[in-house]
N, CA, C and O atoms as a DFTB+ gen file, in Angstrom:
744 C
 N C O
     1  1      -5.283     -10.806     -14.538
     2  2      -4.897     -10.750     -13.166
     3  2      -6.130     -11.037     -12.327
     4  3      -7.168     -10.405     -12.521
     5  1      -6.035     -11.963     -11.413
     6  2      -7.162     -12.390     -10.602
     7  2      -6.821     -12.251      -9.128
     8  3      -5.791     -12.746      -8.670
     9  1      -7.704     -11.567      -8.380
    10  2      -7.544     -11.436      -6.936
    11  2      -8.831     -11.887      -6.264
    12  3      -9.905     -11.368      -6.570
    13  1      -8.735     -12.840      -5.359
    14  2      -9.883     -13.298      -4.576
    15  2      -9.512     -13.312      -3.106
    16  3      -8.598     -14.031      -2.702
    17  1     -10.214     -12.523      -2.300
    18  2      -9.912     -12.431      -0.872
    19  2     -11.182     -12.641      -0.067
    20  3     -12.225     -12.063      -0.371
    21  1     -11.085     -13.483       0.978
    22  2     -12.190     -13.733       1.903
    23  2     -11.645     -13.584       3.310
    24  3     -10.630     -14.187       3.657
    25  1     -12.331     -12.766       4.132
    26  2     -11.923     -12.566       5.524
    27  2     -13.035     -13.076       6.427
    28  3     -14.172     -12.611       6.347
    29  1     -12.702     -14.032       7.285
    30  2     -13.668     -14.615       8.213
    31  2     -13.230     -14.444       9.666
    32  3     -13.803     -15.076      10.553
    33  1     -12.224     -13.601       9.931
    34  2     -11.714     -13.403      11.293
    35  2     -11.694     -11.927      11.661
    36  3     -11.641     -11.058      10.791
    37  1     -11.738     -11.656      12.961
    38  2     -11.711     -10.288      13.466
    39  2     -10.378      -9.614      13.163
    40  3      -9.326     -10.253      13.149
    41  1     -10.451      -8.294      12.918
    42  2      -9.257      -7.467      12.757
    43  2      -9.432      -6.260      13.674
    44  3     -10.188      -5.341      13.358
    45  1      -8.742      -6.261      14.794
    46  2      -8.898      -5.203      15.788
    47  2      -7.531      -4.655      16.192
    48  3      -6.610      -5.411      16.502
    49  1      -7.419      -3.330      16.183
    50  2      -6.184      -2.689      16.637
    51  2      -6.531      -1.633      17.674
    52  3      -7.606      -1.034      17.642
    53  1      -5.591      -1.419      18.598
    54  2      -5.787      -0.395      19.617
    55  2      -4.432       0.236      19.927
    56  3      -3.450      -0.458      20.187
    57  1      -4.403       1.561      19.895
    58  2      -3.205       2.310      20.260
    59  2      -3.530       3.139      21.492
    60  3      -4.392       4.017      21.447
    61  1      -2.836       2.858      22.599
    62  2      -2.927       3.663      23.810
    63  2      -1.630       4.450      23.901
    64  3      -0.550       3.873      24.027
    65  1      -1.745       5.783      23.837
    66  2      -0.562       6.629      23.721
    67  2      -0.614       7.745      24.762
    68  3      -1.574       8.515      24.812
    69  1       0.428       7.825      25.592
    70  2       0.583       8.923      26.545
    71  2       1.926       9.578      26.284
    72  3       2.968       8.929      26.371
    73  1       1.902      10.874      25.959
    74  2       3.120      11.612      25.649
    75  2       3.131      12.867      26.507
    76  3       2.146      13.602      26.565
    77  1       4.265      13.105      27.176
    78  2       4.425      14.283      28.022
    79  2       5.802      14.885      27.782
    80  3       6.813      14.188      27.868
    81  1       5.842      16.189      27.478
    82  2       7.100      16.931      27.345
    83  2       7.979      16.403      26.213
    84  3       8.976      15.722      26.452
    85  1       7.596      16.724      24.982
    86  2       8.360      16.325      23.807
    87  2       8.735      17.555      22.999
    88  3       7.894      18.414      22.732
    89  1      10.018      17.638      22.608
    90  2      10.470      18.801      21.847
    91  2      10.202      18.673      20.346
    92  3      10.346      19.654      19.616
    93  1       9.817      17.493      19.872
    94  2       9.521      17.289      18.454
    95  2       8.030      17.224      18.199
    96  3       7.245      17.898      18.866
    97  1       7.645      16.413      17.236
    98  2       6.243      16.199      16.888
    99  2       5.803      14.816      17.328
   100  3       6.632      13.950      17.610
   101  1       4.480      14.612      17.386
   102  2       3.912      13.334      17.789
   103  2       2.951      12.858      16.706
   104  3       2.097      13.613      16.239
   105  1       3.104      11.593      16.313
   106  2       2.220      10.994      15.325
   107  2       1.846       9.593      15.801
   108  3       2.706       8.834      16.247
   109  1       0.558       9.253      15.707
   110  2       0.099       7.925      16.108
   111  2      -1.082       7.498      15.266
   112  3      -1.941       8.314      14.930
   113  1      -1.129       6.204      14.919
   114  2      -2.218       5.698      14.078
   115  2      -2.567       4.272      14.471
   116  3      -1.702       3.479      14.842
   117  1      -3.849       3.968      14.382
   118  2      -4.354       2.617      14.545
   119  2      -5.152       2.285      13.287
   120  3      -6.107       2.988      12.956
   121  1      -4.765       1.212      12.581
   122  2      -5.392       0.859      11.313
   123  2      -5.789      -0.616      11.348
   124  3      -4.978      -1.478      11.688
   125  1      -7.054      -0.899      10.991
   126  2      -7.535      -2.278      10.898
   127  2      -8.238      -2.452       9.557
   128  3      -8.939      -1.553       9.090
   129  1      -8.043      -3.619       8.941
   130  2      -8.670      -3.865       7.646
   131  2      -9.035      -5.319       7.466
   132  3      -8.434      -6.213       8.063
   133  1     -10.039      -5.536       6.625
   134  2     -10.423      -6.895       6.265
   135  2      -9.597      -7.384       5.096
   136  3      -8.713      -8.224       5.263
   137  1      -9.881      -6.857       3.897
   138  2      -9.159      -7.228       2.688
   139  2      -8.632      -5.971       2.008
   140  3      -9.312      -4.946       1.970
   141  1      -7.417      -6.056       1.471
   142  2      -6.828      -4.933       0.735
   143  2      -5.963      -5.471      -0.396
   144  3      -5.243      -6.458      -0.242
   145  1      -6.055      -4.784      -1.555
   146  2      -5.196      -5.138      -2.685
   147  2      -4.793      -3.857      -3.400
   148  3      -5.586      -2.924      -3.526
   149  1      -3.551      -3.826      -3.865
   150  2      -3.008      -2.713      -4.650
   151  2      -2.380      -3.322      -5.896
   152  3      -1.363      -4.010      -5.805
   153  1      -2.974      -3.075      -7.049
   154  2      -2.520      -3.673      -8.306
   155  2      -1.981      -2.572      -9.210
   156  3      -2.675      -1.594      -9.490
   157  1      -0.738      -2.736      -9.665
   158  2      -0.129      -1.824     -10.631
   159  2       0.420      -2.661     -11.774
   160  3       1.182      -3.602     -11.551
   161  1       0.027      -2.314     -13.018
   162  2       0.524      -3.058     -14.176
   163  2       0.766      -2.096     -15.328
   164  3       0.075      -1.087     -15.467
   165  1       1.739      -2.415     -16.139
   166  2       2.073      -1.598     -17.305
   167  2       1.820      -2.350     -18.606
   168  3       2.357      -1.979     -19.650
   169  1       1.010      -3.398     -18.554
   170  2       0.686      -4.160     -19.761
   171  2      -0.829      -4.245     -19.911
   172  3      -1.572      -3.950     -18.974
   173  1      -1.284      -4.653     -21.108
   174  2      -2.717      -4.831     -21.337
   175  2      -3.203      -5.968     -20.452
   176  3      -2.752      -7.107     -20.570
   177  1      -4.127      -5.637     -19.569
   178  2      -4.493      -6.580     -18.520
   179  2      -5.994      -6.569     -18.286
   180  3      -6.639      -5.523     -18.354
   181  1      -6.541      -7.745     -18.008
   182  2      -7.890      -7.878     -17.476
   183  2      -7.742      -8.145     -15.981
   184  3      -7.103      -9.117     -15.578
   185  1      -8.331      -7.282     -15.166
   186  2      -8.229      -7.419     -13.711
   187  2      -9.597      -7.823     -13.163
   188  3     -10.604      -7.171     -13.440
   189  1      -9.621      -8.902     -12.385
   190  2     -10.824      -9.326     -11.672
   191  2     -10.512      -9.317     -10.186
   192  3      -9.608     -10.013      -9.725
   193  1     -11.268      -8.522      -9.443
   194  2     -11.079      -8.389      -7.998
   195  2     -12.361      -8.801      -7.283
   196  3     -13.419      -8.219      -7.519
   197  1     -12.273      -9.799      -6.412
   198  2     -13.396     -10.228      -5.576
   199  2     -12.957     -10.181      -4.126
   200  3     -11.990     -10.842      -3.745
   201  1     -13.670      -9.395      -3.301
   202  2     -13.355      -9.273      -1.881
   203  2     -14.626      -9.461      -1.067
   204  3     -15.666      -8.879      -1.376
   205  1     -14.531     -10.291      -0.010
   206  2     -15.697     -10.594       0.818
   207  2     -15.276     -10.677       2.282
   208  3     -14.299     -11.345       2.621
   209  1     -16.025      -9.990       3.146
   210  2     -15.824     -10.060       4.598
   211  2     -17.156     -10.450       5.217
   212  3     -18.188      -9.858       4.899
   213  1     -17.137     -11.464       6.119
   214  2     -18.383     -11.948       6.691
   215  2     -18.333     -12.046       8.203
   216  3     -17.427     -12.655       8.772
   217  1     -19.321     -11.435       8.847
   218  2     -19.629     -11.634      10.264
   219  2     -18.538     -11.349      11.273
   220  3     -18.571     -11.902      12.372
   221  1     -17.588     -10.520      10.948
   222  2     -16.483     -10.267      11.865
   223  2     -16.486      -8.810      12.307
   224  3     -17.229      -7.985      11.774
   225  1     -15.654      -8.512      13.276
   226  2     -15.476      -7.148      13.752
   227  2     -14.178      -6.586      13.179
   228  3     -13.136      -7.241      13.216
   229  1     -14.253      -5.368      12.650
   230  2     -13.068      -4.666      12.170
   231  2     -13.057      -3.325      12.883
   232  3     -13.874      -2.452      12.591
   233  1     -12.123      -3.163      13.824
   234  2     -12.135      -1.932      14.614
   235  2     -10.724      -1.413      14.842
   236  3      -9.770      -2.173      15.010
   237  1     -10.630      -0.077      14.842
   238  2      -9.367       0.608      15.117
   239  2      -9.645       1.685      16.163
   240  3     -10.504       2.544      15.963
   241  1      -8.920       1.637      17.272
   242  2      -9.120       2.578      18.369
   243  2      -7.819       3.278      18.720
   244  3      -6.749       2.669      18.722
   245  1      -7.930       4.574      19.018
   246  2      -6.802       5.350      19.531
   247  2      -7.273       6.050      20.800
   248  3      -8.286       6.749      20.797
   249  1      -6.529       5.856      21.879
   250  2      -6.744       6.553      23.139
   251  2      -5.453       7.283      23.453
   252  3      -4.425       6.653      23.699
   253  1      -5.501       8.618      23.445
   254  2      -4.249       9.375      23.559
   255  2      -4.374      10.530      24.543
   256  3      -5.388      11.224      24.605
   257  1      -3.312      10.704      25.300
   258  2      -3.119      11.889      26.131
   259  2      -1.797      12.512      25.720
   260  3      -0.742      11.901      25.897
   261  1      -1.840      13.709      25.178
   262  2      -0.633      14.358      24.661
   263  2      -0.554      15.747      25.284
   264  3      -1.488      16.542      25.189
   265  1       0.601      16.024      25.935
   266  2       0.743      17.300      26.656
   267  2       2.172      17.816      26.525
   268  3       3.139      17.058      26.594
   269  1       2.274      19.137      26.332
   270  2       3.569      19.824      26.282
   271  2       4.439      19.323      25.128
   272  3       5.516      18.765      25.341
   273  1       3.956      19.531      23.911
   274  2       4.668      19.134      22.697
   275  2       4.976      20.406      21.916
   276  3       4.078      21.200      21.638
   277  1       6.252      20.601      21.560
   278  2       6.616      21.835      20.849
   279  2       6.276      21.769      19.354
   280  3       6.133      22.809      18.712
   281  1       6.147      20.574      18.800
   282  2       5.841      20.421      17.378
   283  2       4.369      20.171      17.131
   284  3       3.512      20.656      17.870
   285  1       4.079      19.410      16.088
   286  2       2.710      19.098      15.676
   287  2       2.246      17.773      16.274
   288  3       3.056      16.948      16.696
   289  1       0.930      17.587      16.302
   290  2       0.327      16.336      16.764
   291  2      -0.607      15.839      15.669
   292  3      -1.477      16.575      15.203
   293  1      -0.419      14.568      15.253
   294  2      -1.230      13.957      14.202
   295  2      -1.671      12.579      14.684
   296  3      -0.844      11.678      14.821
   297  1      -2.973      12.406      14.944
   298  2      -3.505      11.139      15.431
   299  2      -4.631      10.684      14.510
   300  3      -5.455      11.493      14.082
   301  1      -4.668       9.362      14.200
   302  2      -5.726       8.856      13.335
   303  2      -6.101       7.423      13.680
   304  3      -5.268       6.634      14.127
   305  1      -7.384       7.104      13.461
   306  2      -7.918       5.749      13.586
   307  2      -8.659       5.447      12.295
   308  3      -9.494       6.239      11.857
   309  1      -8.356       4.292      11.674
   310  2      -8.971       3.951      10.391
   311  2      -9.323       2.474      10.346
   312  3      -8.484       1.620      10.629
   313  1     -10.580       2.172       9.986
   314  2     -11.041       0.798       9.805
   315  2     -11.696       0.679       8.436
   316  3     -12.587       1.458       8.097
   317  1     -11.247      -0.306       7.643
   318  2     -11.764      -0.503       6.290
   319  2     -12.087      -1.981       6.099
   320  3     -11.277      -2.854       6.412
   321  1     -13.283      -2.244       5.581
   322  2     -13.692      -3.621       5.328
   323  2     -12.977      -4.177       4.085
   324  3     -12.242      -5.159       4.185
   325  1     -13.189      -3.554       2.917
   326  2     -12.557      -3.965       1.663
   327  2     -11.972      -2.748       0.961
   328  3     -12.618      -1.703       0.877
   329  1     -10.751      -2.884       0.457
   330  2     -10.096      -1.791      -0.244
   331  2      -9.356      -2.332      -1.462
   332  3      -8.627      -3.321      -1.375
   333  1      -9.557      -1.665      -2.605
   334  2      -8.864      -2.067      -3.836
   335  2      -8.388      -0.833      -4.576
   336  3      -9.128       0.139      -4.730
   337  1      -7.130      -0.880      -5.037
   338  2      -6.553       0.184      -5.840
   339  2      -5.931      -0.458      -7.074
   340  3      -5.093      -1.353      -6.965
   341  1      -6.355       0.015      -8.262
   342  2      -5.856      -0.538      -9.522
   343  2      -5.309       0.615     -10.349
   344  3      -6.028       1.571     -10.640
   345  1      -4.027       0.528     -10.730
   346  2      -3.383       1.555     -11.532
   347  2      -2.722       0.900     -12.743
   348  3      -1.932      -0.033     -12.595
   349  1      -3.052       1.397     -13.957
   350  2      -2.548       0.773     -15.174
   351  2      -2.167       1.831     -16.198
   352  3      -2.728       2.926     -16.215
   353  1      -1.200       1.489     -17.057
   354  2      -0.743       2.420     -18.079
   355  2      -0.532       1.718     -19.424
   356  3       0.490       1.938     -20.073
   357  1      -1.470       0.886     -19.851
   358  2      -1.336       0.221     -21.152
   359  2      -2.232       0.874     -22.200
   360  3      -2.648       2.022     -22.045
   361  1      -2.525       0.132     -23.271
   362  2      -3.422       0.598     -24.318
   363  2      -4.869       0.209     -24.038
   364  3      -5.793       0.975     -24.311
   365  1      -5.056      -0.992     -23.490
   366  2      -6.397      -1.519     -23.261
   367  2      -6.464      -2.176     -21.888
   368  3      -5.605      -2.986     -21.537
   369  1      -7.482      -1.826     -21.120
   370  2      -7.657      -2.430     -19.801
   371  2      -9.126      -2.742     -19.573
   372  3     -10.010      -2.080     -20.116
   373  1      -9.368      -3.749     -18.771
   374  2     -10.715      -4.095     -18.333
   375  2     -10.632      -4.431     -16.846
   376  3      -9.803      -5.240     -16.428
   377  1     -11.497      -3.806     -16.056
   378  2     -11.490      -4.030     -14.616
   379  2     -12.878      -4.440     -14.169
   380  3     -13.863      -3.759     -14.450
   381  1     -12.943      -5.570     -13.465
   382  2     -14.163      -6.024     -12.817
   383  2     -13.857      -6.103     -11.331
   384  3     -12.965      -6.844     -10.919
   385  1     -14.588      -5.349     -10.526
   386  2     -14.364      -5.356      -9.082
   387  2     -15.676      -5.625      -8.368
   388  3     -16.680      -4.957      -8.617
   389  1     -15.660      -6.609      -7.480
   390  2     -16.830      -6.989      -6.688
   391  2     -16.421      -7.003      -5.216
   392  3     -15.552      -7.778      -4.816
   393  1     -17.048      -6.145      -4.417
   394  2     -16.730      -6.056      -2.998
   395  2     -18.007      -6.208      -2.182
   396  3     -19.013      -5.554      -2.457
   397  1     -17.957      -7.082      -1.173
   398  2     -19.095      -7.238      -0.266
   399  2     -18.612      -7.189       1.172
   400  3     -17.785      -7.995       1.598
   401  1     -19.147      -6.222       1.911
   402  2     -18.825      -6.059       3.328
   403  2     -20.030      -6.508       4.144
   404  3     -21.065      -5.844       4.168
   405  1     -19.877      -7.638       4.807
   406  2     -20.919      -8.187       5.660
   407  2     -20.366      -8.347       7.076
   408  3     -20.734      -9.266       7.807
   409  1     -19.477      -7.429       7.439
   410  2     -18.872      -7.440       8.780
   411  2     -19.874      -6.910       9.791
   412  3     -20.894      -6.329       9.420
   413  1     -19.582      -7.109      11.068
   414  2     -20.450      -6.570      12.114
   415  2     -20.368      -5.052      12.163
   416  3     -21.388      -4.365      12.227
   417  1     -19.144      -4.538      12.131
   418  2     -19.004      -3.101      12.418
   419  2     -17.642      -2.548      12.026
   420  3     -16.802      -2.386      12.910
   421  1     -17.375      -2.256      10.799
   422  2     -16.151      -1.479      10.615
   423  2     -16.295      -0.198      11.446
   424  3     -17.149       0.643      11.164
   425  1     -15.451      -0.065      12.471
   426  2     -15.576       1.096      13.353
   427  2     -14.206       1.650      13.704
   428  3     -13.235       0.916      13.888
   429  1     -14.167       2.979      13.790
   430  2     -12.943       3.681      14.179
   431  2     -13.301       4.654      15.298
   432  3     -14.292       5.379      15.208
   433  1     -12.491       4.663      16.344
   434  2     -12.742       5.562      17.477
   435  2     -11.439       6.224      17.900
   436  3     -10.416       5.566      18.088
   437  1     -11.506       7.530      18.042
   438  2     -10.349       8.306      18.496
   439  2     -10.785       9.112      19.725
   440  3     -11.722       9.907      19.658
   441  1     -10.094       8.896      20.838
   442  2     -10.342       9.618      22.085
   443  2      -9.039      10.299      22.469
   444  3      -8.037       9.627      22.715
   445  1      -9.041      11.635      22.525
   446  2      -7.779      12.347      22.755
   447  2      -7.958      13.536      23.695
   448  3      -8.927      14.288      23.599
   449  1      -7.006      13.681      24.595
   450  2      -6.839      14.877      25.414
   451  2      -5.504      15.477      25.009
   452  3      -4.451      14.878      25.229
   453  1      -5.553      16.666      24.414
   454  2      -4.358      17.290      23.847
   455  2      -4.244      18.707      24.418
   456  3      -5.194      19.488      24.357
   457  1      -3.071      19.028      24.973
   458  2      -2.903      20.375      25.544
   459  2      -1.462      20.850      25.444
   460  3      -0.519      20.059      25.432
   461  1      -1.325      22.174      25.371
   462  2      -0.025      22.843      25.316
   463  2       0.815      22.355      24.136
   464  3       1.878      21.758      24.309
   465  1       0.307      22.624      22.934
   466  2       0.944      22.161      21.700
   467  2       1.456      23.377      20.931
   468  3       0.714      24.338      20.723
   469  1       2.715      23.339      20.511
   470  2       3.327      24.450      19.798
   471  2       2.964      24.514      18.332
   472  3       3.028      25.589      17.737
   473  1       2.582      23.392      17.722
   474  2       2.272      23.360      16.286
   475  2       0.820      23.038      16.022
   476  3      -0.050      23.292      16.854
   477  1       0.563      22.466      14.836
   478  2      -0.787      22.100      14.423
   479  2      -1.221      20.791      15.068
   480  3      -0.394      19.978      15.481
   481  1      -2.549      20.603      15.147
   482  2      -3.130      19.365      15.663
   483  2      -4.109      18.829      14.626
   484  3      -4.998      19.550      14.172
   485  1      -3.942      17.554      14.250
   486  2      -4.838      16.890      13.314
   487  2      -5.343      15.604      13.952
   488  3      -4.554      14.754      14.364
   489  1      -6.681      15.466      14.031
   490  2      -7.310      14.296      14.636
   491  2      -8.345      13.751      13.657
   492  3      -9.290      14.457      13.305
   493  1      -8.180      12.495      13.209
   494  2      -9.087      11.944      12.197
   495  2      -9.485      10.521      12.546
   496  3      -8.653       9.691      12.912
   497  1     -10.773      10.262      12.423
   498  2     -11.338       8.933      12.608
   499  2     -12.131       8.591      11.350
   500  3     -13.022       9.343      10.954
   501  1     -11.805       7.442      10.711
   502  2     -12.437       7.079       9.442
   503  2     -12.817       5.601       9.437
   504  3     -11.998       4.739       9.757
   505  1     -14.068       5.317       9.069
   506  2     -14.530       3.938       8.904
   507  2     -15.166       3.809       7.518
   508  3     -15.988       4.639       7.131
   509  1     -14.784       2.761       6.771
   510  2     -15.249       2.575       5.392
   511  2     -15.648       1.115       5.194
   512  3     -14.958       0.201       5.645
   513  1     -16.773       0.912       4.512
   514  2     -17.175      -0.439       4.147
   515  2     -16.386      -0.937       2.950
   516  3     -15.549      -1.829       3.089
   517  1     -16.641      -0.369       1.764
   518  2     -15.957      -0.767       0.535
   519  2     -15.365       0.454      -0.146
   520  3     -16.012       1.496      -0.252
   521  1     -14.129       0.316      -0.606
   522  2     -13.452       1.402      -1.305
   523  2     -12.731       0.835      -2.525
   524  3     -11.962      -0.120      -2.415
   525  1     -12.991       1.441      -3.703
   526  2     -12.319       1.022      -4.925
   527  2     -11.840       2.252      -5.675
   528  3     -12.576       3.224      -5.844
   529  1     -10.596       2.192      -6.121
   530  2      -9.989       3.285      -6.885
   531  2      -9.316       2.689      -8.109
   532  3      -8.582       1.706      -8.005
   533  1      -9.568       3.289      -9.276
   534  2      -8.953       2.820     -10.515
   535  2      -8.512       4.030     -11.322
   536  3      -9.271       4.983     -11.498
   537  1      -7.268       3.983     -11.814
   538  2      -6.811       5.034     -12.717
   539  2      -5.978       4.413     -13.827
   540  3      -5.236       3.455     -13.611
   541  1      -6.118       4.987     -15.037
   542  2      -5.412       4.433     -16.185
   543  2      -5.220       5.499     -17.257
   544  3      -5.949       6.489     -17.312
   545  1      -4.229       5.273     -18.098
   546  2      -4.010       6.078     -19.293
   547  2      -4.497       5.351     -20.539
   548  3      -4.319       5.845     -21.652
   549  1      -5.112       4.180     -20.365
   550  2      -5.540       3.374     -21.513
   551  2      -6.635       4.070     -22.303
   552  3      -7.546       4.672     -21.735
   553  1      -6.529       3.975     -23.637
   554  2      -7.554       4.547     -24.513
   555  2      -8.833       3.726     -24.470
   556  3      -9.931       4.271     -24.581
   557  1      -8.692       2.412     -24.307
   558  2      -9.838       1.519     -24.388
   559  2      -9.917       0.689     -23.110
   560  3      -8.900       0.266     -22.561
   561  1     -11.118       0.471     -22.662
   562  2     -11.282      -0.377     -21.494
   563  2     -12.605      -0.129     -20.799
   564  3     -13.210       0.937     -20.914
   565  1     -13.024      -1.132     -20.087
   566  2     -14.277      -1.059     -19.346
   567  2     -14.013      -1.254     -17.866
   568  3     -13.098      -1.976     -17.470
   569  1     -14.830      -0.598     -17.057
   570  2     -14.761      -0.761     -15.605
   571  2     -16.141      -1.157     -15.113
   572  3     -17.131      -0.473     -15.375
   573  1     -16.191      -2.273     -14.394
   574  2     -17.419      -2.700     -13.731
   575  2     -17.117      -2.757     -12.237
   576  3     -16.205      -3.462     -11.806
   577  1     -17.882      -2.018     -11.461
   578  2     -17.647      -1.934     -10.020
   579  2     -18.950      -2.237      -9.288
   580  3     -19.951      -1.546      -9.477
   581  1     -18.933      -3.269      -8.454
   582  2     -20.096      -3.642      -7.656
   583  2     -19.695      -3.599      -6.191
   584  3     -18.699      -4.202      -5.791
   585  1     -20.484      -2.877      -5.389
   586  2     -20.204      -2.763      -3.958
   587  2     -21.485      -3.004      -3.182
   588  3     -22.509      -2.376      -3.453
   589  1     -21.432      -3.913      -2.215
   590  2     -22.564      -4.185      -1.339
   591  2     -22.081      -4.038       0.100
   592  3     -21.083      -4.637       0.500
   593  1     -22.804      -3.233       0.866
   594  2     -22.479      -3.055       2.279
   595  2     -23.676      -3.465       3.126
   596  3     -24.758      -2.893       2.995
   597  1     -23.486      -4.457       3.997
   598  2     -24.523      -4.908       4.933
   599  2     -24.104      -4.640       6.372
   600  3     -24.639      -5.255       7.294
   601  1     -23.167      -3.742       6.576
   602  2     -22.575      -3.527       7.889
   603  2     -22.921      -2.161       8.453
   604  3     -23.218      -1.219       7.718
   605  1     -22.877      -2.077       9.768
   606  2     -22.970      -0.779      10.438
   607  2     -21.591      -0.140      10.375
   608  3     -20.609      -0.756      10.788
   609  1     -21.500       1.083       9.866
   610  2     -20.228       1.788       9.737
   611  2     -20.225       2.891      10.803
   612  3     -21.096       3.761      10.806
   613  1     -19.240       2.846      11.707
   614  2     -19.219       3.774      12.838
   615  2     -17.874       4.474      12.952
   616  3     -16.819       3.845      12.883
   617  1     -17.935       5.795      13.128
   618  2     -16.721       6.582      13.330
   619  2     -16.976       7.590      14.444
   620  3     -17.972       8.312      14.427
   621  1     -16.062       7.630      15.413
   622  2     -16.206       8.515      16.570
   623  2     -14.906       9.259      16.802
   624  3     -13.821       8.686      16.705
   625  1     -15.028      10.547      17.110
   626  2     -13.859      11.365      17.439
   627  2     -14.232      12.218      18.649
   628  3     -14.980      13.187      18.522
   629  1     -13.711      11.854      19.823
   630  2     -13.922      12.617      21.053
   631  2     -12.608      13.279      21.418
   632  3     -11.609      12.599      21.652
   633  1     -12.604      14.602      21.467
   634  2     -11.341      15.305      21.722
   635  2     -11.562      16.484      22.655
   636  3     -12.560      17.199      22.569
   637  1     -10.597      16.664      23.551
   638  2     -10.522      17.848      24.399
   639  2      -9.187      18.512      24.098
   640  3      -8.134      17.894      24.253
   641  1      -9.227      19.783      23.662
   642  2      -8.028      20.503      23.248
   643  2      -7.872      21.777      24.073
   644  3      -8.844      22.494      24.311
   645  1      -6.636      22.054      24.508
   646  2      -6.331      23.271      25.261
   647  2      -4.974      23.818      24.848
   648  3      -4.019      23.061      24.677
   649  1      -4.890      25.147      24.686
   650  2      -3.623      25.840      24.424
   651  2      -2.887      25.288      23.199
   652  3      -1.775      24.771      23.306
   653  1      -3.523      25.407      22.052
   654  2      -2.940      24.968      20.789
   655  2      -2.461      26.213      20.048
   656  3      -3.261      27.106      19.770
   657  1      -1.167      26.289      19.722
   658  2      -0.613      27.462      19.045
   659  2      -0.774      27.409      17.529
   660  3      -0.617      28.437      16.870
   661  1      -1.078      26.261      16.961
   662  2      -1.245      26.139      15.510
   663  2      -2.689      25.933      15.120
   664  3      -3.604      26.261      15.875
   665  1      -2.883      25.392      13.950
   666  2      -4.220      25.097      13.431
   667  2      -4.728      23.776      13.996
   668  3      -3.943      22.900      14.361
   669  1      -6.060      23.644      14.065
   670  2      -6.689      22.415      14.547
   671  2      -7.596      21.872      13.451
   672  3      -8.415      22.596      12.885
   673  1      -7.435      20.591      13.164
   674  2      -8.303      19.897      12.210
   675  2      -8.794      18.624      12.883
   676  3      -7.996      17.819      13.362
   677  1     -10.125      18.446      12.918
   678  2     -10.710      17.250      13.524
   679  2     -11.825      16.741      12.633
   680  3     -12.624      17.528      12.124
   681  1     -11.886      15.423      12.438
   682  2     -12.939      14.856      11.592
   683  2     -13.301      13.449      12.051
   684  3     -12.476      12.718      12.598
   685  1     -14.562      13.094      11.809
   686  2     -15.063      11.736      11.987
   687  2     -15.856      11.416      10.716
   688  3     -16.818      12.110      10.390
   689  1     -15.450      10.367      10.003
   690  2     -16.047      10.049       8.703
   691  2     -16.468       8.585       8.668
   692  3     -15.687       7.699       9.013
   693  1     -17.708       8.336       8.249
   694  2     -18.219       6.973       8.067
   695  2     -18.805       6.868       6.666
   696  3     -19.714       7.620       6.314
   697  1     -18.286       5.934       5.859
   698  2     -18.699       5.786       4.460
   699  2     -18.997       4.310       4.186
   700  3     -18.176       3.442       4.484
   701  1     -20.167       4.030       3.622
   702  2     -20.518       2.654       3.295
   703  2     -19.769       2.181       2.051
   704  3     -19.044       1.188       2.107
   705  1     -19.938       2.886       0.924
   706  2     -19.299       2.520      -0.340
   707  2     -18.725       3.767      -0.993
   708  3     -19.363       4.820      -1.001
   709  1     -17.510       3.646      -1.544
   710  2     -16.917       4.762      -2.272
   711  2     -16.080       4.221      -3.428
   712  3     -15.407       3.197      -3.308
   713  1     -16.142       4.940      -4.550
   714  2     -15.355       4.552      -5.724
   715  2     -14.864       5.806      -6.418
   716  3     -15.567       6.813      -6.492
   717  1     -13.639       5.726      -6.928
   718  2     -13.074       6.806      -7.748
   719  2     -12.474       6.168      -8.989
   720  3     -11.589       5.318      -8.895
   721  1     -12.964       6.587     -10.163
   722  2     -12.489       6.044     -11.426
   723  2     -11.994       7.213     -12.261
   724  3     -12.760       8.118     -12.590
   725  1     -10.702       7.192     -12.606
   726  2     -10.075       8.267     -13.358
   727  2      -9.432       7.680     -14.612
   728  3      -8.578       6.797     -14.526
   729  1      -9.854       8.181     -15.786
   730  2      -9.265       7.743     -17.045
   731  2      -8.638       8.948     -17.729
   732  3      -9.326       9.902     -18.092
   733  1      -7.330       8.889     -17.899
   734  2      -6.619       9.919     -18.627
   735  2      -6.578       9.486     -20.090
   736  3      -7.251       8.520     -20.450
   737  1      -5.860      10.123     -20.892
   738  2      -5.695       9.665     -22.267
   739  2      -6.595      10.407     -23.230
   740  3      -7.332      11.319     -22.854
   741  1      -6.516       9.986     -24.497
   742  2      -7.188      10.718     -25.574
   743  2      -8.609      10.257     -25.781
   744  3      -9.306      10.777     -26.652
């Protein structure tokens, strides 16, 4: 299985959200990405993944005003340069993954004014250069993962909260390279 992705154009999203007097819950997300692949196979497979992003802007912004909501509020902004997920369940697998993020700025920004909320509030801003995840039940196999990040990774979460009756969770996360490799089996 061969995947080759090259991104040479900007990927920018913006969510402007104003909510007033809602009896349910509120959820909003802004997601921008350069390259993404999700590979699932149930046979013996050699997977080669090459992802490259060059000189572009990847940004996700959320600007929200939320007031008088009886339920929960969940807002998120996420920008990812390269993302790969490989899941396999054969006897033998081999994975080669090469990711290079040379974008200007994978950046995520969340700006929120939230007040008079009856439930929980979750606010998350995440920016990632390269992300690779592989899991398999195969007894035999090799994983080679190469990640290069030449980009500024920026994550911002500005929030003003008042009169929240539930729990509050807020985060701003910026990660250049991340990989998770899980092998089950004997």
